[in-house]
C-alpha positions in Angstrom: 167.0 85.9 41.1 164.8 84.6 43.9 166.3 83.9 47.3 166.3 80.1 47.2 168.2 80.0 43.9 170.6 82.6 45.1 171.3 80.6 48.3 171.7 77.4 46.3 174.3 78.9 44.1 176.2 80.0 47.1 175.8 76.6 48.8 177.3 75.0 45.6 180.3 77.5 45.7 180.9 76.7 49.4 180.9 73.0 48.7 183.4 73.3 45.8 185.6 75.6 47.9 185.6 73.0 50.7 186.9 70.3 48.4 189.8 72.6 47.4 190.9 73.4 51.0 194.5 72.4 51.3 195.5 69.8 53.9 196.0 70.9 57.5 199.5 72.2 58.5 201.3 69.7 60.6 203.2 72.6 62.2 201.8 75.4 64.3 199.4 77.7 62.4 201.7 80.6 63.3 198.9 82.8 64.8 201.2 84.8 67.1 203.6 85.5 64.2 200.7 86.6 62.1 199.4 88.9 64.8 202.8 90.5 65.3 203.1 91.1 61.5 199.6 92.5 61.1 200.0 94.9 64.0 203.4 96.1 62.9 204.4 98.8 60.4 205.4 96.4 57.6 201.9 95.0 56.9 200.7 97.9 54.8 203.0 101.0 55.2 201.2 104.3 55.2 203.5 105.5 52.4 203.9 103.3 49.4 207.3 101.7 49.3 206.3 99.6 46.3 208.0 100.4 43.0 207.0 98.6 39.8 210.4 97.7 38.3 210.9 95.6 35.2 207.4 95.5 33.7 207.3 93.5 30.5 204.6 93.3 27.8 204.3 90.1 25.8 205.4 91.0 22.2 202.9 88.7 20.6 199.8 89.9 22.4 199.5 93.5 21.1 200.7 94.9 24.4 197.8 93.2 26.3 199.6 90.8 28.7 202.2 92.1 31.1 204.2 90.8 34.0 206.6 92.3 36.6 208.5 91.1 39.7 206.4 91.4 42.9 207.7 94.2 45.2 207.3 91.7 48.1 208.9 88.5 47.1 208.5 85.3 49.0 209.7 81.7 49.0 207.8 80.5 46.0 209.2 81.4 42.6 205.9 81.1 40.7 204.3 83.6 43.1 207.1 86.1 42.7 206.0 87.1 39.2 202.8 89.2 38.9 200.7 88.6 35.7 198.2 91.0 34.3 196.4 92.5 31.3 196.2 96.1 30.2 193.2 97.0 28.0 194.2 100.3 26.5 191.8 102.9 25.2 192.5 103.0 21.4 194.1 106.5 21.2 196.3 108.4 23.7 195.6 105.9 26.4 197.9 107.7 28.9 195.4 110.5 29.0 192.5 108.3 30.2 191.7 107.0 33.7 192.2 103.4 34.5 189.9 100.9 36.3 191.8 98.0 37.9 189.7 94.9 38.1 190.5 92.5 41.0 189.1 89.0 41.0 187.8 86.9 43.8 189.3 83.9 45.6 190.2 80.3 44.7 187.4 79.4 42.3 186.9 82.8 40.6 188.4 81.9 37.3 185.0 82.9 35.7 185.7 86.6 36.3 189.4 86.5 35.6 189.2 84.6 32.3 185.7 85.4 31.0 183.9 88.3 32.6 186.8 90.7 33.1 187.7 90.9 29.4 184.1 91.8 28.6 184.0 94.4 31.4 187.3 95.8 30.2 185.9 96.3 26.7 182.9 98.1 28.2 185.4 100.3 30.1 187.1 101.1 26.9 183.9 102.1 25.2 183.1 104.3 28.2 186.4 106.2 27.8 188.5 104.3 30.4 191.5 102.0 30.3 191.2 98.8 32.2 193.7 96.5 33.9 193.6 93.1 35.6 196.0 91.4 38.0 196.4 87.8 39.1 196.4 87.9 42.9 199.1 86.0 44.9 198.9 82.2 44.9 196.2 82.2 42.2 196.1 80.6 38.8 199.5 80.7 37.2 201.0 82.1 40.4 200.0 79.1 42.4 203.1 77.3 43.8 203.7 73.9 42.3 205.6 72.6 45.3 203.4 69.9 47.1 202.1 71.2 50.4 203.2 74.8 49.7 199.8 76.1 50.7 198.6 74.7 54.0 195.5 75.3 56.1 195.6 77.0 58.5 198.7 79.1 58.2 197.7 82.6 59.4 201.1 84.2 58.7 201.1 82.9 55.1 197.6 84.3 54.6 198.6 87.7 56.1 201.7 87.9 54.0 199.8 87.1 50.8 197.3 89.9 51.6 200.2 92.3 52.2 201.8 91.2 49.0 198.6 91.7 47.0 198.2 95.3 48.3 201.8 96.1 47.5 201.3 94.9 43.9 198.1 96.9 43.5 199.9 100.0 44.8 202.9 99.4 42.5 200.6 99.1 39.5 198.7 102.2 40.6 202.0 104.2 40.8 203.1 103.0 37.4 199.9 103.9 35.7 199.9 107.4 37.3 203.6 107.7 36.3 202.7 106.9 32.7 200.4 109.9 32.7 197.0 108.4 33.4 195.0 111.1 35.3 193.2 108.7 37.8 193.1 105.1 38.9 190.1 103.4 40.4 189.8 99.9 41.9 186.9 97.6 41.3 187.2 94.4 43.4 184.9 91.4 43.7 184.9 89.2 46.9 188.5 88.8 47.8 189.4 91.5 45.3 187.0 93.8 47.1 188.6 93.0 50.4 192.0 93.9 48.9 190.6 97.1 47.3 189.4 98.1 50.8 192.8 97.4 52.4 194.4 99.5 49.7 192.2 102.5 50.0 192.8 102.3 53.7 196.4 103.5 53.1 196.7 104.9 49.6 195.4 108.4 48.9 196.4 108.1 45.2 193.4 105.8 44.4 190.7 108.1 43.1 187.8 105.8 43.7 186.9 102.2 44.8 184.0 99.8 44.1 183.8 96.9 46.6 181.5 94.3 45.2 180.4 91.7 47.8 183.7 92.3 49.5 185.3 90.2 52.3 185.3 92.5 55.3 187.0 90.2 57.8 186.6 86.7 59.1 182.9 85.9 59.6 182.4 83.6 62.6 178.8 84.3 63.8 176.3 84.2 61.0 173.7 81.6 62.1 172.3 81.4 58.6 175.7 80.7 57.1 176.4 78.0 59.7 173.0 76.4 58.9 174.0 76.1 55.3 177.5 75.0 56.0 176.2 72.0 58.1 174.7 70.7 54.9 177.4 71.9 52.5 180.6 70.4 53.7 181.9 67.2 55.3 181.9 66.9 59.1 185.7 66.8 59.4 186.1 70.1 57.5 183.2 71.7 59.4 184.8 70.7 62.7 188.2 72.1 61.6 186.6 75.4 60.7 184.9 75.6 64.1 188.2 74.8 65.7 189.7 77.9 64.1 187.0 80.2 65.5 189.0 81.7 68.4 191.9 82.4 66.1 189.7 84.1 63.5 188.0 86.2 66.1 191.5 87.4 67.2 192.5 88.1 63.7 189.3 90.2 63.3 190.8 92.7 65.8 193.7 93.5 63.4 193.8 95.7 60.4 192.7 92.7 58.2 189.2 93.6 59.3 188.2 96.6 57.2 185.7 97.7 59.8 188.5 98.5 62.2 190.1 101.0 59.8 189.2 104.2 58.0 189.6 104.8 54.3 192.3 107.3 53.2 190.0 108.6 50.3 186.8 110.5 50.6 183.8 108.3 51.4 182.0 110.0 48.4 184.4 108.1 46.2 183.6 104.6 47.7 180.8 102.3 46.6 179.8 99.2 48.4 177.7 96.5 46.6 175.9 94.1 48.9 174.1 90.9 48.0 171.1 90.5 50.3 171.0 86.7 50.1 174.8 86.2 50.4 175.9 83.1 52.3 179.6 83.7 51.7 179.9 87.3 52.9 176.8 87.9 55.0 175.1 91.3 54.5 175.6 92.1 58.2 179.3 92.3 57.7 178.9 94.8 54.8 176.4 96.8 56.8 178.9 97.0 59.6 181.5 98.2 57.2 179.1 100.8 55.7 178.5 102.2 59.2 182.2 102.2 60.2 183.2 104.0 57.0 180.7 106.8 57.5 177.9 105.5 55.2 179.4 105.7 51.7 177.2 104.9 48.7 175.8 101.3 49.0 173.7 99.3 46.6 171.7 96.4 48.1 170.9 93.9 45.5 168.4 90.9 45.9 170.9 88.3 44.9 173.6 86.0 46.4 177.3 86.1 46.3 177.7 84.0 43.2 174.9 85.9 41.4 176.5 89.3 41.9 180.2 88.3 42.1 180.5 85.7 39.3 177.4 85.6 37.1 176.8 89.3 37.0 173.6 91.2 37.3 172.1 92.6 34.1 172.8 96.4 33.9 175.2 96.4 36.8 178.4 97.1 34.7 176.9 100.1 33.0 175.6 101.4 36.3 179.0 101.1 38.0 180.7 102.9 35.1 178.2 105.7 35.3 178.9 106.0 39.0 182.6 106.1 38.4 182.6 108.5 35.5 182.3 111.8 37.5 184.7 110.6 40.2 187.4 109.9 37.6 186.6 113.1 35.7 186.2 110.9 32.6 185.1 112.1 29.2 181.4 111.8 28.3 180.3 108.3 29.0 179.1 106.4 26.0 177.8 103.3 27.8 174.7 101.4 26.9 172.9 99.3 29.4 174.8 96.1 30.2 
């Protein structure tokens, strides 16, 4: 995919996302409360205090769909129930590793509804189980109350990130408790950001693949600003620029992956960068790569949408081959994607 097309797809995604931005919060954006929470021990505890209690599998879906109460409940009832899918390997699935697939942000229904089921079946053929989760405030977990999600509300965002990590850790613990020998995380965009936050605390995760991950809040990419000036309305652009100081402050907290260190060996971490990415500039991922001791990194000549949503031919098989020795999986029987 040539650079102009890659950037155009990202430009389109930014414009759609701009239209979905919730209205501004009439109250304070709660920056100080968010900073206090992010710098305190309750954001992501070093030891997992999350327990998956009450998991239920839908009886009419052959054990595919499941749900469980979130270990970090909040004020919105819809968001307090976690939904997911478990694609079991046909026989003795408890003896097989699991790859947990984590979707991206607001408009990433393509991965969650279409690509992930295909990737999961590839995982099954390769000897792995696969699981997916609906992240907080996404899809069927989105609060129905008008004005429930406002912009900006930094404390609300920080709490949602902490909630997501707690849910990932709870599912990881449940899978290991069922007998699965290893759990890997494969996150895309926002899912990659959350996978990074999780491996920054949880040594139980065997491996992690971060595909075009969010690293922190990007405020300085001149190329991204150049495209944003043509992608969104003036009022929205000015609102984003008005948040710059707050986002720079938030980048000094553990939300910024580059300020932390992973709790798992760097040999078990893979970063996938899109060279023409307008949503997560390559400079941010390069900074993370340096900060984390230069784990494996694949630099692909695509954009954010091309790698994260549309998929690159052969990439799924390549990732599964990379994961196989790190999960001590049986012989990989994967054909090129």
